[in-house]
C-alpha positions as a Markdown table, in Angstrom:
| # | Residue | x | y | z |
|---|---|---|---|---|
| 1 | Unk | 249.4 | 17.5 | 256.6 |
| 2 | Unk | 246.3 | 18.6 | 259.1 |
| 3 | Unk | 245.3 | 16.8 | 261.7 |
| 4 | Unk | 241.8 | 16.5 | 262.3 |
| 5 | Unk | 240.0 | 18.0 | 264.8 |
| 6 | Unk | 239.0 | 15.0 | 267.9 |
| 7 | Unk | 235.1 | 15.3 | 268.7 |
| 8 | Unk | 235.6 | 16.8 | 272.3 |
| 9 | Unk | 238.7 | 19.3 | 272.0 |
| 10 | Unk | 238.2 | 22.6 | 271.5 |
| 11 | Unk | 239.5 | 22.4 | 268.1 |
| 12 | Unk | 235.7 | 21.0 | 267.1 |
| 13 | Unk | 233.9 | 23.9 | 267.1 |
| 14 | Unk | 236.1 | 25.6 | 264.1 |
| 15 | Unk | 235.0 | 24.9 | 260.5 |
| 16 | Unk | 236.8 | 25.7 | 256.9 |
| 17 | Unk | 234.7 | 29.5 | 256.9 |
| 18 | Unk | 236.0 | 30.1 | 260.6 |
| 19 | Unk | 239.4 | 32.5 | 259.5 |
| 20 | Unk | 242.2 | 30.5 | 260.0 |
| 21 | Unk | 243.9 | 32.8 | 262.3 |
| 22 | Unk | 241.1 | 31.5 | 264.6 |
| 23 | Unk | 240.6 | 27.9 | 263.3 |
| 24 | Unk | 245.1 | 28.2 | 264.5 |
| 25 | Unk | 244.1 | 29.5 | 267.9 |
| 26 | Unk | 241.3 | 26.7 | 268.8 |
| 27 | Unk | 244.7 | 24.2 | 267.4 |
| 28 | Unk | 246.7 | 25.8 | 269.9 |
| 29 | Unk | 243.8 | 25.8 | 272.4 |
| 30 | Unk | 243.5 | 22.3 | 271.3 |
| 31 | Unk | 246.6 | 21.4 | 272.6 |
| 32 | Unk | 247.4 | 22.8 | 275.4 |
| 33 | Unk | 244.3 | 21.8 | 277.3 |
| 34 | Unk | 244.9 | 17.8 | 276.0 |
| 35 | Unk | 248.4 | 17.9 | 277.7 |
| 36 | Unk | 247.2 | 19.7 | 280.7 |
| 37 | Unk | 244.6 | 17.0 | 281.0 |
| 38 | Unk | 247.6 | 14.7 | 280.5 |
| 39 | Unk | 249.6 | 16.0 | 283.4 |
| 40 | Unk | 247.0 | 17.0 | 285.9 |
| 41 | Unk | 246.3 | 12.9 | 285.9 |
| 42 | Unk | 249.6 | 12.0 | 285.9 |
| 43 | Unk | 250.4 | 14.3 | 288.9 |
| 44 | Unk | 247.1 | 12.7 | 290.4 |
| 45 | Unk | 248.0 | 9.7 | 289.9 |
| 46 | Unk | 252.1 | 9.1 | 290.5 |
| 47 | Unk | 252.1 | 12.1 | 293.7 |
| 48 | Unk | 249.5 | 12.7 | 294.7 |
| 49 | Unk | 248.9 | 16.5 | 294.0 |
| 50 | Unk | 247.7 | 18.7 | 291.4 |
| 51 | Unk | 249.4 | 20.7 | 289.2 |
| 52 | Unk | 249.0 | 24.5 | 291.5 |
| 53 | Unk | 250.9 | 22.3 | 293.8 |
| 54 | Unk | 253.4 | 21.5 | 291.8 |
| 55 | Unk | 253.6 | 24.9 | 289.8 |
| 56 | Unk | 253.8 | 26.6 | 293.4 |
| 57 | Unk | 256.9 | 24.1 | 294.3 |
| 58 | Unk | 258.3 | 24.6 | 291.0 |
| 59 | Unk | 258.1 | 28.7 | 291.2 |
| 60 | Unk | 259.7 | 28.6 | 294.4 |
| 61 | Unk | 262.7 | 25.8 | 293.7 |
| 62 | Unk | 263.9 | 28.1 | 290.7 |
| 63 | Unk | 264.0 | 30.8 | 294.4 |
| 64 | Unk | 266.0 | 29.0 | 297.2 |
| 65 | Unk | 265.8 | 31.8 | 299.6 |
| 66 | Unk | 262.5 | 32.2 | 299.0 |
| 67 | Unk | 259.5 | 34.0 | 297.6 |
| 68 | Unk | 256.9 | 36.2 | 299.5 |
| 69 | Unk | 253.4 | 35.5 | 298.8 |
| 70 | Unk | 252.4 | 38.4 | 296.9 |
| 71 | Unk | 255.1 | 37.3 | 294.1 |
| 72 | Unk | 254.2 | 33.7 | 294.4 |
| 73 | Unk | 250.6 | 35.4 | 294.1 |
| 74 | Unk | 252.6 | 37.4 | 290.5 |
| 75 | Unk | 255.0 | 34.8 | 288.4 |
| 76 | Unk | 251.8 | 31.9 | 289.4 |
| 77 | Unk | 248.9 | 34.2 | 288.4 |
| 78 | Unk | 246.3 | 33.2 | 290.7 |
| 79 | Unk | 245.1 | 35.1 | 293.5 |
| 80 | Unk | 246.5 | 35.3 | 296.7 |
| 81 | Unk | 243.4 | 33.5 | 299.1 |
| 82 | Unk | 244.9 | 30.5 | 296.2 |
| 83 | Unk | 248.3 | 30.5 | 297.2 |
| 84 | Unk | 247.8 | 30.9 | 300.6 |
| 85 | Unk | 245.6 | 28.3 | 300.6 |
| 86 | Unk | 248.0 | 25.7 | 298.9 |
| 87 | Unk | 250.6 | 26.7 | 300.7 |
| 88 | Unk | 249.1 | 25.9 | 304.0 |
| 89 | Unk | 248.5 | 22.4 | 302.5 |
| 90 | Unk | 252.1 | 22.2 | 302.1 |
| 91 | Unk | 253.5 | 23.9 | 305.4 |
| 92 | Unk | 251.4 | 20.8 | 306.8 |
| 93 | Unk | 252.7 | 18.7 | 304.2 |
| 94 | Unk | 256.2 | 19.2 | 305.5 |
| 95 | Unk | 256.7 | 20.8 | 302.3 |
| 96 | Unk | 257.3 | 24.0 | 302.2 |
| 97 | Unk | 257.7 | 26.5 | 305.5 |
| 98 | Unk | 257.3 | 30.1 | 306.2 |
| 99 | Unk | 260.3 | 32.4 | 307.2 |
| 100 | Unk | 259.7 | 36.2 | 308.5 |
| 101 | Unk | 261.6 | 38.1 | 306.5 |
| 102 | Unk | 264.1 | 40.3 | 308.9 |
| 103 | Unk | 263.8 | 43.7 | 306.5 |
| 104 | Unk | 260.6 | 43.3 | 307.0 |
| 105 | Unk | 258.0 | 41.8 | 310.4 |
| 106 | Unk | 254.7 | 42.0 | 308.5 |
| 107 | Unk | 255.6 | 39.4 | 305.9 |
| 108 | Unk | 256.7 | 36.3 | 305.5 |
| 109 | Unk | 259.1 | 34.4 | 302.6 |
| 110 | Unk | 258.1 | 30.5 | 301.4 |
| 111 | Unk | 260.5 | 28.4 | 300.3 |
| 112 | Unk | 260.7 | 24.7 | 300.3 |
| 113 | Unk | 262.0 | 22.3 | 302.5 |
| 114 | Unk | 264.6 | 19.7 | 302.0 |
| 115 | Unk | 262.1 | 17.6 | 302.6 |
| 116 | Unk | 259.9 | 19.5 | 299.7 |
| 117 | Unk | 262.8 | 19.8 | 297.5 |
| 118 | Unk | 263.3 | 16.0 | 297.8 |
| 119 | Unk | 259.9 | 16.1 | 296.5 |
| 120 | Unk | 259.6 | 18.1 | 293.8 |
| 121 | Unk | 262.6 | 17.1 | 291.8 |
| 122 | Unk | 260.8 | 13.7 | 291.9 |
| 123 | Unk | 258.3 | 15.5 | 290.8 |
| 124 | Unk | 260.4 | 17.2 | 288.3 |
| 125 | Unk | 262.4 | 14.4 | 286.9 |
| 126 | Unk | 259.4 | 12.7 | 286.2 |
| 127 | Unk | 257.1 | 16.1 | 284.2 |
| 128 | Unk | 260.4 | 16.2 | 282.0 |
| 129 | Unk | 259.7 | 12.2 | 281.0 |
| 130 | Unk | 256.1 | 12.9 | 280.9 |
| 131 | Unk | 256.2 | 16.1 | 278.5 |
| 132 | Unk | 259.3 | 14.0 | 276.0 |
| 133 | Unk | 256.4 | 11.2 | 276.0 |
| 134 | Unk | 253.3 | 12.9 | 274.5 |
| 135 | Unk | 255.6 | 15.2 | 272.2 |
| 136 | Unk | 257.3 | 12.0 | 270.8 |
| 137 | Unk | 255.3 | 11.2 | 268.1 |
| 138 | Unk | 255.9 | 14.7 | 266.7 |
| 139 | Unk | 260.2 | 13.5 | 265.0 |
| 140 | Unk | 262.5 | 16.1 | 266.6 |
| 141 | Unk | 262.9 | 18.8 | 263.3 |
| 142 | Unk | 259.3 | 18.6 | 263.2 |
| 143 | Unk | 259.4 | 19.3 | 267.0 |
| 144 | Unk | 262.5 | 22.6 | 266.6 |
| 145 | Unk | 260.1 | 23.7 | 263.4 |
| 146 | Unk | 257.3 | 24.1 | 265.5 |
| 147 | Unk | 259.5 | 25.4 | 268.6 |
| 148 | Unk | 260.6 | 27.9 | 265.9 |
| 149 | Unk | 257.1 | 28.9 | 264.4 |
| 150 | Unk | 255.5 | 29.3 | 268.5 |
| 151 | Unk | 258.3 | 31.8 | 269.3 |
| 152 | Unk | 257.4 | 34.0 | 265.9 |
| 153 | Unk | 254.1 | 33.9 | 267.1 |
| 154 | Unk | 254.3 | 34.8 | 270.6 |
| 155 | Unk | 256.4 | 37.8 | 268.7 |
| 156 | Unk | 254.0 | 38.9 | 266.8 |
| 157 | Unk | 250.9 | 38.6 | 269.5 |
| 158 | Unk | 253.1 | 40.7 | 271.9 |
| 159 | Unk | 253.4 | 43.1 | 269.2 |
| 160 | Unk | 249.8 | 42.9 | 268.4 |
| 161 | Unk | 248.8 | 43.8 | 272.2 |
| 162 | Unk | 251.0 | 46.7 | 272.2 |
| 163 | Unk | 248.0 | 48.2 | 270.9 |
| 164 | Unk | 245.7 | 47.2 | 273.5 |
| 165 | Unk | 248.2 | 49.4 | 276.2 |
| 166 | Unk | 248.5 | 51.9 | 273.7 |
| 167 | Unk | 251.7 | 51.3 | 272.0 |
| 168 | Unk | 252.5 | 50.1 | 268.5 |
| 169 | Unk | 253.8 | 47.2 | 266.8 |
| 170 | Unk | 257.3 | 47.2 | 266.8 |
| 171 | Unk | 257.7 | 49.4 | 270.1 |
| 172 | Unk | 257.4 | 52.6 | 268.1 |
| 173 | Unk | 255.8 | 55.1 | 271.0 |
């Protein structure tokens, strides 16, 4: 069963003459964009927050002792300036705190406050429900199948990008 692309999504750029791999990539991109747009809207409406703020808090929730700013930036794949701006806002709201690192006075660790942890848990619970709702139109067996297929694609992409780094598929040198 093939879903017809919505005229406003990225997949609408493709047509039957395009290579199947290009159509697949555009479909993945369209799905990702639509899900992300929905989550961004729901976070804004329900919690008056943004996806980057949610993502930063998620990283801190996974690291209760806190993270250095550089590590936060690396994990979120954004610039240090972006992380600093978001962190400053969250500190001002009492949701995160900066603490000196005893072994290195030049840097601080950022971590969730107790209030920030409670707030994040509430958002994370809603986020999980939203994802279940968004993907709920697909039967569970098909979600499992899609998850497996995307795992195969992820491996193929990772192996293919080894060429970009001068390596060979399968890790052969």
